[in-house]
C-alpha positions in Angstrom: 60.2 -172.4 -99.9 59.9 -170.5 -96.7 56.5 -169.6 -95.4 56.6 -167.0 -92.5 54.2 -165.7 -89.9 54.7 -162.2 -88.6 58.1 -161.8 -90.2 59.6 -160.7 -93.5 61.5 -163.1 -95.7 64.1 -162.3 -98.4 65.7 -164.8 -100.8 69.2 -165.2 -102.3 71.4 -168.1 -103.4 74.6 -169.6 -102.3 77.9 -169.1 -104.1 79.3 -172.6 -104.4 82.4 -173.0 -106.5 83.5 -176.0 -108.5 82.6 -178.0 -111.5 79.0 -179.2 -111.8 77.8 -177.5 -108.6 74.2 -176.5 -108.1 73.6 -173.5 -105.8 71.0 -173.7 -103.1 68.5 -171.1 -101.9 69.3 -168.9 -98.9 66.4 -167.5 -96.9 66.7 -164.4 -94.7 64.0 -163.9 -92.1 63.5 -160.5 -90.4 61.6 -160.2 -87.2 59.6 -157.2 -86.0 61.7 -157.0 -82.9 64.7 -154.7 -83.6 66.6 -156.2 -80.7 66.3 -159.9 -81.4 64.6 -162.8 -83.1 61.4 -163.3 -81.2 59.4 -165.3 -83.8 60.0 -168.3 -86.0 58.4 -169.4 -89.2 57.6 -172.4 -91.4 59.8 -173.9 -94.1 57.9 -175.9 -96.7 59.3 -178.6 -99.0 57.4 -179.7 -102.1 58.6 -182.2 -104.6 56.3 -181.6 -107.6 53.0 -180.6 -106.1 51.3 -183.7 -107.4 52.7 -186.9 -106.1 52.6 -187.9 -102.4 56.1 -188.5 -101.1 57.9 -189.4 -97.9 59.9 -186.5 -96.5 62.9 -186.8 -94.2 64.3 -183.5 -92.8 68.0 -183.2 -91.8 69.8 -180.3 -90.2 73.4 -179.5 -91.0 75.7 -180.7 -88.3 78.5 -178.2 -87.6 80.6 -180.8 -85.9 80.6 -183.4 -88.7 80.0 -180.8 -91.5 77.3 -183.1 -92.8 73.5 -183.2 -93.1 73.2 -186.1 -90.7 70.9 -184.7 -87.9 67.4 -186.1 -88.6 64.9 -183.6 -87.1 61.5 -184.4 -88.7 59.7 -187.0 -90.8 56.4 -186.9 -92.6 55.1 -189.6 -94.9 52.7 -189.8 -97.9 52.1 -186.1 -98.3 52.3 -183.7 -101.3 54.2 -181.2 -99.3 55.9 -181.2 -95.9 56.1 -178.2 -93.5 58.7 -177.9 -90.8 58.2 -175.2 -88.1 61.3 -173.2 -87.4 62.1 -172.3 -83.9 63.7 -169.2 -82.6 67.4 -169.0 -83.7 66.9 -172.1 -85.9 69.6 -170.9 -88.3 71.4 -173.3 -90.4 71.3 -175.7 -93.4 68.5 -178.0 -94.2 68.3 -181.1 -96.3 65.0 -182.7 -97.3 65.1 -186.2 -98.7 62.0 -187.1 -100.7 61.2 -190.6 -101.8 58.5 -193.0 -102.9 58.6 -196.4 -104.5 60.1 -195.1 -107.7 61.8 -191.7 -106.8 64.6 -190.7 -104.4 65.7 -187.0 -104.5 67.1 -184.4 -102.1 66.5 -180.6 -101.7 68.8 -178.2 -99.8 68.3 -174.7 -98.3 69.9 -172.4 -95.8 67.9 -170.3 -93.4 69.2 -167.3 -91.6 67.3 -165.3 -89.0 68.6 -161.8 -89.8 68.4 -158.5 -88.1 68.5 -154.9 -89.5 68.2 -152.2 -86.8 69.5 -148.7 -86.2 70.1 -147.1 -82.8 68.7 -143.7 -82.0 71.0 -141.1 -83.6 72.9 -138.8 -81.3 75.1 -135.7 -81.6 78.8 -136.4 -81.0 80.0 -132.9 -81.9 78.5 -129.5 -82.5 80.1 -126.2 -83.4 79.4 -122.9 -85.0 80.1 -124.3 -88.5 79.0 -127.9 -88.3 77.2 -130.6 -86.4 78.1 -134.3 -86.5 75.6 -137.1 -85.9 76.2 -140.8 -85.2 74.1 -143.9 -85.2 74.9 -147.6 -84.8 73.8 -150.0 -87.5 73.2 -153.7 -86.5 73.2 -156.0 -89.5 73.3 -159.2 -87.4 76.1 -161.7 -87.5 77.8 -162.8 -90.7 76.1 -166.0 -91.9 78.3 -169.1 -92.4 77.3 -171.9 -94.7 79.1 -174.8 -96.3 79.8 -175.8 -99.8 78.3 -179.3 -99.8 80.3 -180.2 -102.9 83.8 -179.6 -101.4 82.9 -179.3 -97.7 84.4 -175.8 -97.5 83.0 -173.2 -95.1 81.8 -170.0 -96.8 80.9 -166.7 -95.1 77.9 -165.0 -96.6 79.1 -161.3 -97.0 76.4 -159.9 -99.2 74.6 -158.4 -96.2 77.5 -156.4 -94.7 77.3 -152.6 -94.1 78.8 -151.8 -97.5 75.8 -153.4 -99.2 73.2 -151.1 -97.6 71.9 -147.7 -98.7 71.6 -144.9 -96.2 69.3 -142.0 -96.6 68.9 -139.0 -94.2 65.9 -136.7 -94.3 65.1 -133.6 -92.2 62.1 -131.6 -91.3 61.2 -128.5 -93.2 63.4 -126.2 -91.1 66.6 -127.8 -92.6 66.9 -127.5 -96.3 70.6 -128.6 -96.9 71.9 -131.9 -98.2 72.9 -134.5 -95.6 75.7 -137.0 -96.4 74.6 -140.6 -96.8 76.7 -142.0 -94.0 76.3 -143.5 -90.6 78.2 -140.5 -89.1 77.1 -137.5 -91.3 78.6 -134.1 -90.8 76.0 -131.4 -91.2 77.3 -128.2 -92.9 75.8 -125.8 -92.1 74.6 -126.9 -88.7 70.9 -126.4 -87.8 69.9 -123.1 -86.3 66.3 -124.0 -85.2 64.5 -127.1 -83.9 64.7 -130.0 -86.4 64.1 -133.7 -86.7 66.6 -135.9 -88.5 65.5 -139.3 -89.7 67.8 -142.1 -91.0 66.5 -144.9 -93.2 68.8 -147.9 -93.9 67.9 -150.4 -96.6 69.7 -153.6 -97.3 70.3 -155.4 -100.6 66.9 -157.2 -100.2 64.9 -154.0 -99.8 64.4 -154.4 -96.1 64.4 -151.0 -94.3 64.7 -149.8 -90.8 64.3 -146.2 -89.5 65.3 -144.1 -86.5 65.4 -140.4 -85.7 66.6 -137.6 -83.4 64.8 -134.4 -82.5 67.0 -131.4 -81.7 65.5 -128.3 -80.1 66.8 -125.3 -78.0 67.2 -127.2 -74.8 67.8 -130.9 -75.7 70.2 -132.6 -76.3 73.1 -131.0 -74.5 76.9 -131.7 -74.5 79.1 -132.8 -71.6 79.3 -129.2 -70.4 75.6 -128.8 -70.4 75.4 -126.5 -73.4 72.7 -127.2 -76.0 74.0 -128.6 -79.3 71.7 -126.2 -81.1 74.1 -123.2 -80.9 74.9 -122.1 -84.5 73.7 -118.6 -85.3 71.7 -117.5 -88.3 71.4 -113.8 -89.0 68.2 -112.8 -90.8 66.0 -109.8 -91.1 63.0 -108.5 -93.0 62.3 -104.9 -94.1 59.1 -103.1 -95.0 58.0 -99.6 -95.5 57.1 -97.9 -92.2 53.4 -97.4 -91.5 54.0 -93.7 -91.1 55.3 -93.5 -94.7 52.4 -91.7 -96.4 54.2 -91.4 -99.7 54.9 -95.1 -100.1 52.1 -97.3 -98.8 53.2 -100.6 -100.4 54.8 -103.3 -98.3 58.1 -103.8 -100.2 61.3 -101.8 -99.9 61.1 -99.8 -103.1 59.7 -96.3 -103.3 60.3 -92.7 -103.8 62.3 -90.4 -101.5 62.0 -89.9 -98.6 61.6 -93.7 -98.1 61.0 -94.7 -94.5 61.9 -98.4 -93.9 61.2 -100.4 -90.7 63.5 -103.4 -90.0 62.6 -106.6 -88.1 65.2 -108.9 -86.7 64.5 -112.6 -87.6 67.9 -114.0 -86.4 68.2 -117.4 -84.6 70.2 -118.2 -81.4 71.8 -114.8 -81.1 71.9 -112.2 -78.3 74.1 -109.4 -79.7 73.7 -107.6 -82.9 75.4 -105.1 -85.2 73.4 -103.4 -88.0 75.2 -101.6 -90.8 73.2 -99.5 -93.2 75.5 -98.7 -96.1 75.3 -95.6 -98.2 75.0 -95.8 -101.9 78.6 -96.1 -103.3 78.2 -94.3 -106.6 76.5 -90.9 -105.9 77.5 -89.0 -109.0 75.0 -86.2 -108.5 75.4 -85.9 -104.7 76.4 -82.4 -103.8 77.0 -83.5 -100.2 80.2 -85.2 -99.0 78.5 -88.5 -98.0 80.1 -91.2 -95.9 80.0 -94.9 -97.0 77.9 -95.8 -94.0 74.6 -94.1 -93.2 73.9 -95.6 -89.7 75.0 -98.3 -87.4 73.0 -99.8 -84.5 73.9 -102.4 -81.8 70.3 -103.1 -80.8 68.0 -106.0 -81.6 66.2 -103.8 -84.1 66.7 -100.1 -85.0 64.5 -98.1 -82.6 63.1 -96.0 -85.4 62.6 -96.5 -89.1 65.5 -95.7 -91.4 64.9 -92.8 -93.8 66.5 -92.9 -97.2 66.4 -89.5 -99.0 68.8 -90.0 -101.8 67.6 -91.9 -104.9 69.8 -95.0 -105.2 70.2 -98.6 -104.2 71.4 -99.5 -100.6 73.0 -102.5 -99.0 72.1 -103.6 -95.4 74.1 -105.9 -93.2 73.2 -107.6 -90.0 75.8 -109.3 -87.8 74.5 -111.7 -85.1 76.5 -113.1 -82.1 75.4 -116.1 -80.0 75.8 -116.6 -76.3 79.3 -117.3 -74.8 80.3 -121.0 -74.8 83.3 -122.7 -73.3 85.0 -125.5 -75.1 86.8 -128.6 -73.7 90.0 -126.5 -73.4 88.4 -123.8 -71.4 88.4 -121.3 -74.3 85.4 -119.0 -74.6 83.8 -118.2 -77.9 80.6 -117.0 -79.6 79.1 -118.2 -82.8 78.8 -115.5 -85.4 76.8 -115.1 -88.6 76.0 -112.2 -90.8 73.5 -111.5 -93.6 74.2 -108.9 -96.3 71.3 -108.0 -98.6 72.7 -106.1 -101.5 70.6 -103.4 -103.2 67.9 -104.3 -100.7 66.5 -100.8 -100.5 65.7 -99.1 -103.8 64.8 -95.4 -103.8 63.3 -94.2 -107.0 65.1 -91.8 -109.3 63.8 -88.2 -109.7 61.0 -88.1 -112.1 58.4 -85.4 -113.1 55.9 -86.3 -115.7 55.3 -84.1 -118.8 52.4 -81.7 -118.7 49.4 -81.9 -121.0 49.2 -79.1 -123.6 45.4 -79.1 -124.1 42.6 -79.3 -121.6 38.8 -78.6 -121.7 37.5 -77.4 -118.3 33.7 -77.2 -117.8 32.5 -78.7 -121.0 30.6 -81.5 -119.2 32.4 -84.6 -120.5 34.5 -84.9 -117.3 37.6 -85.6 -119.5 40.6 -83.4 -119.3 38.8 -81.1 -116.9 42.1 -80.1 -115.3 45.5 -79.1 -116.5 47.7 -81.9 -115.1 50.3 -84.4 -116.1 49.9 -86.4 -119.3 48.3 -89.8 -119.3 46.3 -89.0 -116.2 43.3 -91.4 -116.2 39.8 -90.2 -116.8 37.3 -90.7 -113.9 36.4 -94.4 -113.5 39.2 -95.5 -115.9 42.7 -96.8 -115.2 45.7 -95.9 -117.3 48.8 -98.1 -116.5 50.9 -95.6 -118.6 50.4 -92.8 -116.0 53.5 -92.3 -113.8 53.3 -90.1 -110.8 56.1 -87.8 -109.7 58.9 -89.5 -107.9 61.4 -88.3 -105.3 60.6 -84.6 -105.9 61.6 -82.5 -102.9 60.0 -79.2 -104.0 57.6 -78.1 -106.7 56.0 -74.9 -107.9 54.1 -74.0 -111.0 52.9 -70.6 -112.5 50.4 -70.0 -115.3 50.2 -66.8 -117.3 47.7 -65.4 -119.9 49.0 -64.5 -123.3 49.3 -60.9 -122.0 51.6 -62.0 -119.2 49.0 -61.9 -116.4 49.6 -64.6 -113.7 46.3 -66.5 -113.4 47.4 -69.5 -111.3 50.1 -70.3 -108.8 50.9 -73.4 -106.7 53.8 -74.3 -104.5 54.1 -77.5 -102.4 54.3 -81.2 -102.9 54.2 -82.5 -106.4 52.2 -85.5 -105.0 49.6 -83.3 -103.5 49.1 -81.1 -106.5 45.7 -81.7 -108.0 46.2 -79.7 -111.2 44.6 -76.5 -112.4 40.9 -76.5 -113.1 41.0 -73.4 -115.2 39.9 -70.9 -112.5 41.7 -67.6 -112.5 43.4 -66.7 -109.2 42.6 -63.0 -109.9 38.9 -63.0 -110.9 38.0 -66.3 -109.2 36.2 -67.2 -112.4 36.9 -69.6 -115.2 39.4 -68.3 -117.8 38.4 -67.9 -121.4 39.4 -70.1 -124.3 42.8 -69.3 -125.5 46.5 -70.0 -125.2 48.3 -69.8 -121.8 51.8 -70.2 -120.7 53.1 -72.3 -117.8 56.4 -72.4 -115.9 57.2 -75.2 -113.5 60.2 -75.3 -111.2 61.2 -78.4 -109.1 64.0 -79.9 -107.2 64.9 -83.6 -106.6 66.2 -85.5 -103.6 69.2 -86.5 -105.8 70.6 -83.0 -105.4 69.2 -81.7 -108.7 67.8 -78.2 -108.1 66.0 -75.4 -110.0 64.9 -77.7 -112.8 62.5 -75.8 -115.1 59.7 -76.8 -117.4 58.1 -74.3 -119.8 55.3 -74.7 -122.3 52.0 -73.5 -123.7 48.5 -74.6 -122.8 45.5 -74.6 -125.1 42.2 -74.1 -123.2 39.0 -75.0 -125.0 35.5 -74.7 -123.6 
């Protein structure tokens, strides 16, 4: 048994071959110092834990290939402890005896090392980045088959028996190959920390990491490795859009949208605001592109007047770099958001056919659209007019006299409270007739609604 102080021990067995062989324990000791073995430990021999025995310690002799180098003796003890010195690698034989018993125990001890160098960038381009680190597993451990005196190399601790795991900080969300030299596709576009963890077959782990930001590290030409470009943008309704005060990119026409450039590592840009492809009701001969800009962000908000879905593309170009051959290039990336802008279809709610102005219940006091909520109540079924470019409504008495007229925005219309535009007094109970005419931003024009209103008091 190996007892250690300040170090980690792992246990395995030899692989002797032959008939009637007995395999011996192999102890691997890991030191805290990644560059070398700076501490020893204690190896303990115990016969049965009861009887006091005489212990004779022998070290394996590489010249004679025998356990003939006596290194320590201890008499009349239940167990014997031998202190291992630095680099005290090799085979040990402990002969135990008393007046009635003679027996031998064998073990091999290997001061092992598992360390990783600090990762570094060996190549970086617009499409990938390649990292590299050096893995030090220590020397291959030789031992001897004491049954046939043949030398054996312990190979269970070579690099193919370790597991490698890379992790990255939150800014990099892509999978990293489990290799000493991983190729990162896509490459990082913002500061990131990469950590490698190597674990051998015994569960011993070692870690190292590299941090990459805008300025460090750099290649042989002095260019930062963090050079890949990522195009990105956000859009929201402009603050000046009084018809659409929500923060998303859906609303009625005219919809004013403000764009914010969120790209990484770029200095030149190209915005393309596409027109809606299928415009069946468009009476205008529209192009496939609404606008293009070559600025960081469009100077003004983009106004969408036709009810449809719209795509937006942003192309981003990085600074000029020179490769080892002297060729200049820029990294490029683009982001296309399809149907990112949604302009509501033309919609005018139906009108109510009964209202009761001035009866004191504050319900249906105005002639308005159906499902309009009562004061203090909410009605999720009520839908406001959408994408109406012009609106007018006339109301007539049963004798054809015009008692009300409104022309303006459908959103601003507050309905008819039952007051006659002629007498400036409330109209009487009876049946009235309305005629509404509206046009939509989709090109539909002179749409007409007609119907009767029953007024009760």
